N, C-alpha and C positions, 0 to 999 in steps of 0.2 A: 093595840099594845105596841110600844116602841122598844126595840132592842137594837143592839149593835150587830148581831148576827142571827139570821133566820136560816134554819136548816129544814128543807123539805124532804122527808123520807127517813124512817127509823130502822133501816136495815144496817148491814155491816158498814158500808161507806158513810151513811148518815150519822150513825152513832160515833164512829171514829172521828169524823169531822167535828161534830158537836162537842164531844168531850175534849178534843184537842184545843178548840177555840176557847172553851170555858176555862180550861186549865191555864190559858194565857191571860185570863182576867177579863175576857169579853162577856158581855151579857148575852146569853144564847137561849133562843127558844127553838125547840125541836118539834116540828109538826109532822104527825104520822096519822094516816087515815084509820089504821087498825087500833083496837084497844090494847093489843099486845105488840111490843117492839120486837123486831127480829123474826117476824113470822117465816120468812123464807129461810133464814139461818137454821130454823128448827128442823127443816126437812132435808138440808143438804147432807150429802154422804149417807143417804138412807137413815137420817136421824143421828148419825155419828159425827158429822161435820169435819170434813177434810180441811183443816184450818189454813194450811199453806204447804209449800214444798220445801224440804230441808236441803236447798241447794243455793249456791251463790248467785248473785245477780246476772252474771254472764250466761250461766246455764239456764237460769230462769227465763231470760229473754228469748232463748231459742224455742220456748214453748208458747210464745205469744205470736200468733199468725198475723194479727192486725196491728199495724203501727207500733212495733216494739221500741223503735227509737224514741217515740214520744214518752214512753214510760221510764226511760233510762234514769233520769234525774230523780224522780219520785221514788223509784225502787231502791236507788242507792241511799237515799235519805231515810227510807223506812223499809228495810229489807226483810226477807223471810226470817232471818235471825232476830231482827228487832221485834217482829210479830210474835215469835215464840217467847221471847223475853217478856213482852208486854203481858201475855196471858199467864205465864208462869208466875210473874210477880203479883198477879192478881188472883192467885189461889187456884189456877187451873193447870195441873201437871199435864204434860204432853208426852206423846210417844211417837216414834217414827217407824212406819211400816214399809213394806215392799214398795219400791219405786219412789222413795223419799217422801211418801205421803205422811203428813203430820195430823194426828188426831188427839183429842183429849183422852187421857188414860181411862176416864170413866165411860168413854164411847157415848157420851151424851152431848148432843148439839146444844141443848139448853144451857149447859155450863158456859159455853162461849157467849151465847146471847145474854145470859145473866151477868157475865163479867163486863160486857160492854155497857149494859144498862147501869150497872153499879158505878162504873167509871164516869159515866155522864152525871149521875146523881151526885156523886161525891165532888165533882167539879163545879156543880151548881147549875147544870142545865135545867131549864124549865120545859116540861113536856105538855103538849096540848094535842088532843085528838081532833084532827081536821084534814079533810081532803082538799088539797090546793088546786084551785081551778083557774087562778089568774096571777100574772106577774106584772106589776106596774113599774114603769121606768119614767124618769124625769131628767131632762137635759143629758141624755146619754148615760145615765146611771140608774141602778135599781133603786126603788123607793119602798115597795111593799109587796106582800103576797096577799091574795084574796082567797078565802075559804069557800067551800061549797055552800055554806049557810049564809054567805055574805060578810062574815067576819073579816076584818082587815088587820094585817100585821105589818107595821112599819119597821124597816131595818136599814142599816147602812150597807150591809152585805147580805147576799142570799146565796146559799149553797144548795143546788139542786142535786139530790141523790135519791131519786124516786124509782130507780130500777128500770128494767126493760119491759118486755111484753110476755116473758115466760112466767108460768105459774100465776095467772091473774088472780086466783083465789087468795094469794098471799098479799094482794094489793098492787102487784106490778101490772098496771093496765096501760102503760105508755103515756101517762099524763105529762111526764117530763119532756118527752119529745115535742109534744104540742106547745108547751111553754117555751122551749128553746126556739122553735120555729117562730113563734110570735115575737120573740126578742130579736129576730133577724138571723138566727143561726141556721146553718145547713145541717140537715140530718141525712146521713148516708143511708143507702138501702138497708132495711131491717130484715133479717132472716134468722131462722132458728139455728142454733148450734148446740152441740152435745145433745142430740135428739135422735130418736129411733129412725130407721130408714125403711122406706117402702120398696118392696120388690114385686114385680108382676109374676114372678115364678110361682106356679100353683103348689110347688113342693113345700114352700114356706107354710102355707095353710095346713098341709098334711102333717107337717112337723110341729104344729102349734103346741107350745108348752114345753118343748124339749130344750133343756139347757145343756150346753156343751162347755165343759171346763178344761182348762189346760190345752186349749187349741190355739193355733196362731191364725190371726186374721190379717189379710193384706188387702188394702184398697187399691184398685187399679184404675188409673186414668188413661183411657184408650189403650189398655194393656200394660201400661207402665206403673209399677208399684210406687205409691206416694206415701204410704203409711203401712207399718207392719208392727204387730204387737202380740204378745202371748197373754191369754187371759180367758175370760168367760163371755159367752154370748147366748142369746135366747131367740128361738123362733116364735113368731107370733102370727096371728091371722092376716096381718098386713105385710109382714116381711121379717125384719130383724131388729132386735134390741139387745140390751145388756151392755156392760162396761166397754167391751171392745168396739161395739157399734157406735156408742155415743162418742168415743174418742175419734173414730173414723169420720164421723159426720163433720167434725171441726176442720177436716182437711178438704172439704168440698166447698169451693167458693161459690159455685152455682151449678144447678142441675141442667143437663143437656141430654136429649134422647140418645141412648146408646153409648154414652161416654163412660159411665161408672159401673164397675163390677166389684163384688166382694169375693175374694178367694180364701177358702178355709183349709188350712192344713190340719187334718184330723189327728195326725200322728207326728207332731213336731219334734218329738224326742228321738225319732228314728230316721236315719239316713235311708235313701231309697234302697240301697243294698241290704240294710238291716230289715227294712220292711218286707222286702221280697223273701228274705230268709224266714221271717215270721209267718208270712202267708204260706210258704212251703210246709212249715211245721203244722199249721192249722189244717191245711188241705190233706196232709198225710194222716192226721188224726181222724179226719172226717172223710176219708177217701171214697166211701160208698154213698155219701149223702148227696142230695141235690144241692147245687150251688146256692140256692136261696136259703138253705138251712145250714150254711157252713160258716157264717160270719158272726155268730153270737158271742164268741170270745173277743172279737175285735171291735164291735160297734154296739151302740145302744139299739135295742130292738126296733124302735120307731124309725131309725135311720136306715135300717137294712134294705127295705124295699126300694128306697130312693137310689141307693148305691147300686143295687142289682140292676135296676132299670137303666141307669146311666152308664153302667159298665159295658152294656151291649152283649154281655154273656148270657146265653139262654138260662132262665131261672131254674129249669128242670134238668139242666145238664149235670151229669155226675162230676163231682170234684176231680176224680182221677182222669177225666177226659179234658180238663181245662188246659189249654196250650200255654206255653211260655209267653207268647204275645198277649193273650187274654189276661194273664196274671199281671203282666207289666202295665197293661191298660188300667186294671183295677188299682194297682199301686199308685199310678199317676193320679187317679181320681181321689184316692185317700189323701194324697198330698196336695190336692188342688181342686176342691169342690167349689164351683163358682155359682154365684147368683147375681143377676143384673139388678142394679139400683136405679130407680126412676124418679124418686121424690123423697123429700123430707116429710116426716109427720108434722102436724100443725104446730105453730110456734108456741101455743099454750101448753104443749107437751115437752117443750125444750127446757133444758136446765138453764141455759142463758140465751140472750139475744145478741147476735152479731150485728155490727153496724151501730150507728148512733150519731151523737153530736160530733161533727167533724173536728178532729184534733188540730187541723190547720187554723181553726178559729179560737183556740184555747192555749194559754201559756203552759208549757210543760213543766215549768218550775213552780208555778203557783196554783194552777188549775183555774185561773181567772179568765173570763171571756176577753177576747181581744176586741170585741164589738161593744160590750156594755160594761161600764165600770161597776165593780162591786158584785158582779155575777160570777159564781164559781160552779164547777161541775165535778162530780165524783162518782166512781163506781160504774155500773153497767150502762148507765146513760151515755157514757162516752163510747166512741168507736174504738173500743179495745176489747179483746177477748182472748182467752187462753184455752189450752187443752185441759183435759181432766187431770186432777192430781193436786188440787189446792191453788192453782194458778189464778183462777178468777176471784177467789176470796182475797188473795194477796193484792190483786189489782184494786179491789175495793178498799183494803186497808191503806195501801200506799197513796192512792189518789185522795182518799178521805183525809189522811194525815196532812197531805200537802195543802188541801183546801182549808182545813182547820187552822193550820199554821199561818196562813196568809190572809184569811178573811178578816 
């Protein structure tokens, strides 16, 4: 089949690119391996879909650790405000929650996926179910895509928006990286981001299933804090997970033995002096109890044995015998419980893939390859990634829009 524009990948970036190109009057075929478009969209934000971040472009780019300058033009041409307007004009009312995170009022990710699919259909995009296995080029320009079943699709332009390596069950199996390499592009090191973290500390296993809310987590790089945020985390059999941990993982460019630690402030609302006063009150109330039985007002039951052990205070010591020095040591522990971090969980457990097609080989204004005429890239396939909070979906929308406008 001959078309003017072929789009490989029916996720956020692919649908935005396809709809935009078709809206411009191009004949567009969107090729997606799944029977359902937007499979990964449906599970983002725990099924609620954090669409974007309600902030200006300058603030937005501070949340892009990889190649933010490359994104500058595309983000200004299709900003978070434009994204919000796009969905609200298509019948999806939005709301802004803590941290400028934007969600559909319905809390249904399916509403976002359906709006994108509707946008494409109304613009005249033709959908075909096919896994793309080959990219053909002739005289330095793209000429066709080849499907797994041998079907061949000819086109003047090809937009690759096949996603990364995370969540392979949604269809993100890294096909786009292989196609890019075959076309002569450099693919930078691929690694998980927004992913749970592995700790060798056996206490994590003992605390498995314990969720801590309203705590502050700080990621330490050789003792120096590089990230700090208030929120929720979860202990698991392998280490740590939850929103705070996923965010922290995006600040780790590479793992090195002994380099990374996570520090948890269990009482971020209390200054050290206030916490000491709180401990004094509790100890006065339980003056005849053993230390191990005196912390139930302060901590979750599961966490108490860990804190008792790490404090160095004898567990059977009567509370009225605890010294000021011991109490201050306990207070410091409550404000700074640390765990070593030694590894990421596997990439198929990550929300996004960091690394990808080198942006040095792609035009930042059009998303067109500098090496192959008519070849465009969009979304997670590019060496672009953001922190949690809607930044990665906005990358998909902005780069998809740019590719669709120029293909």
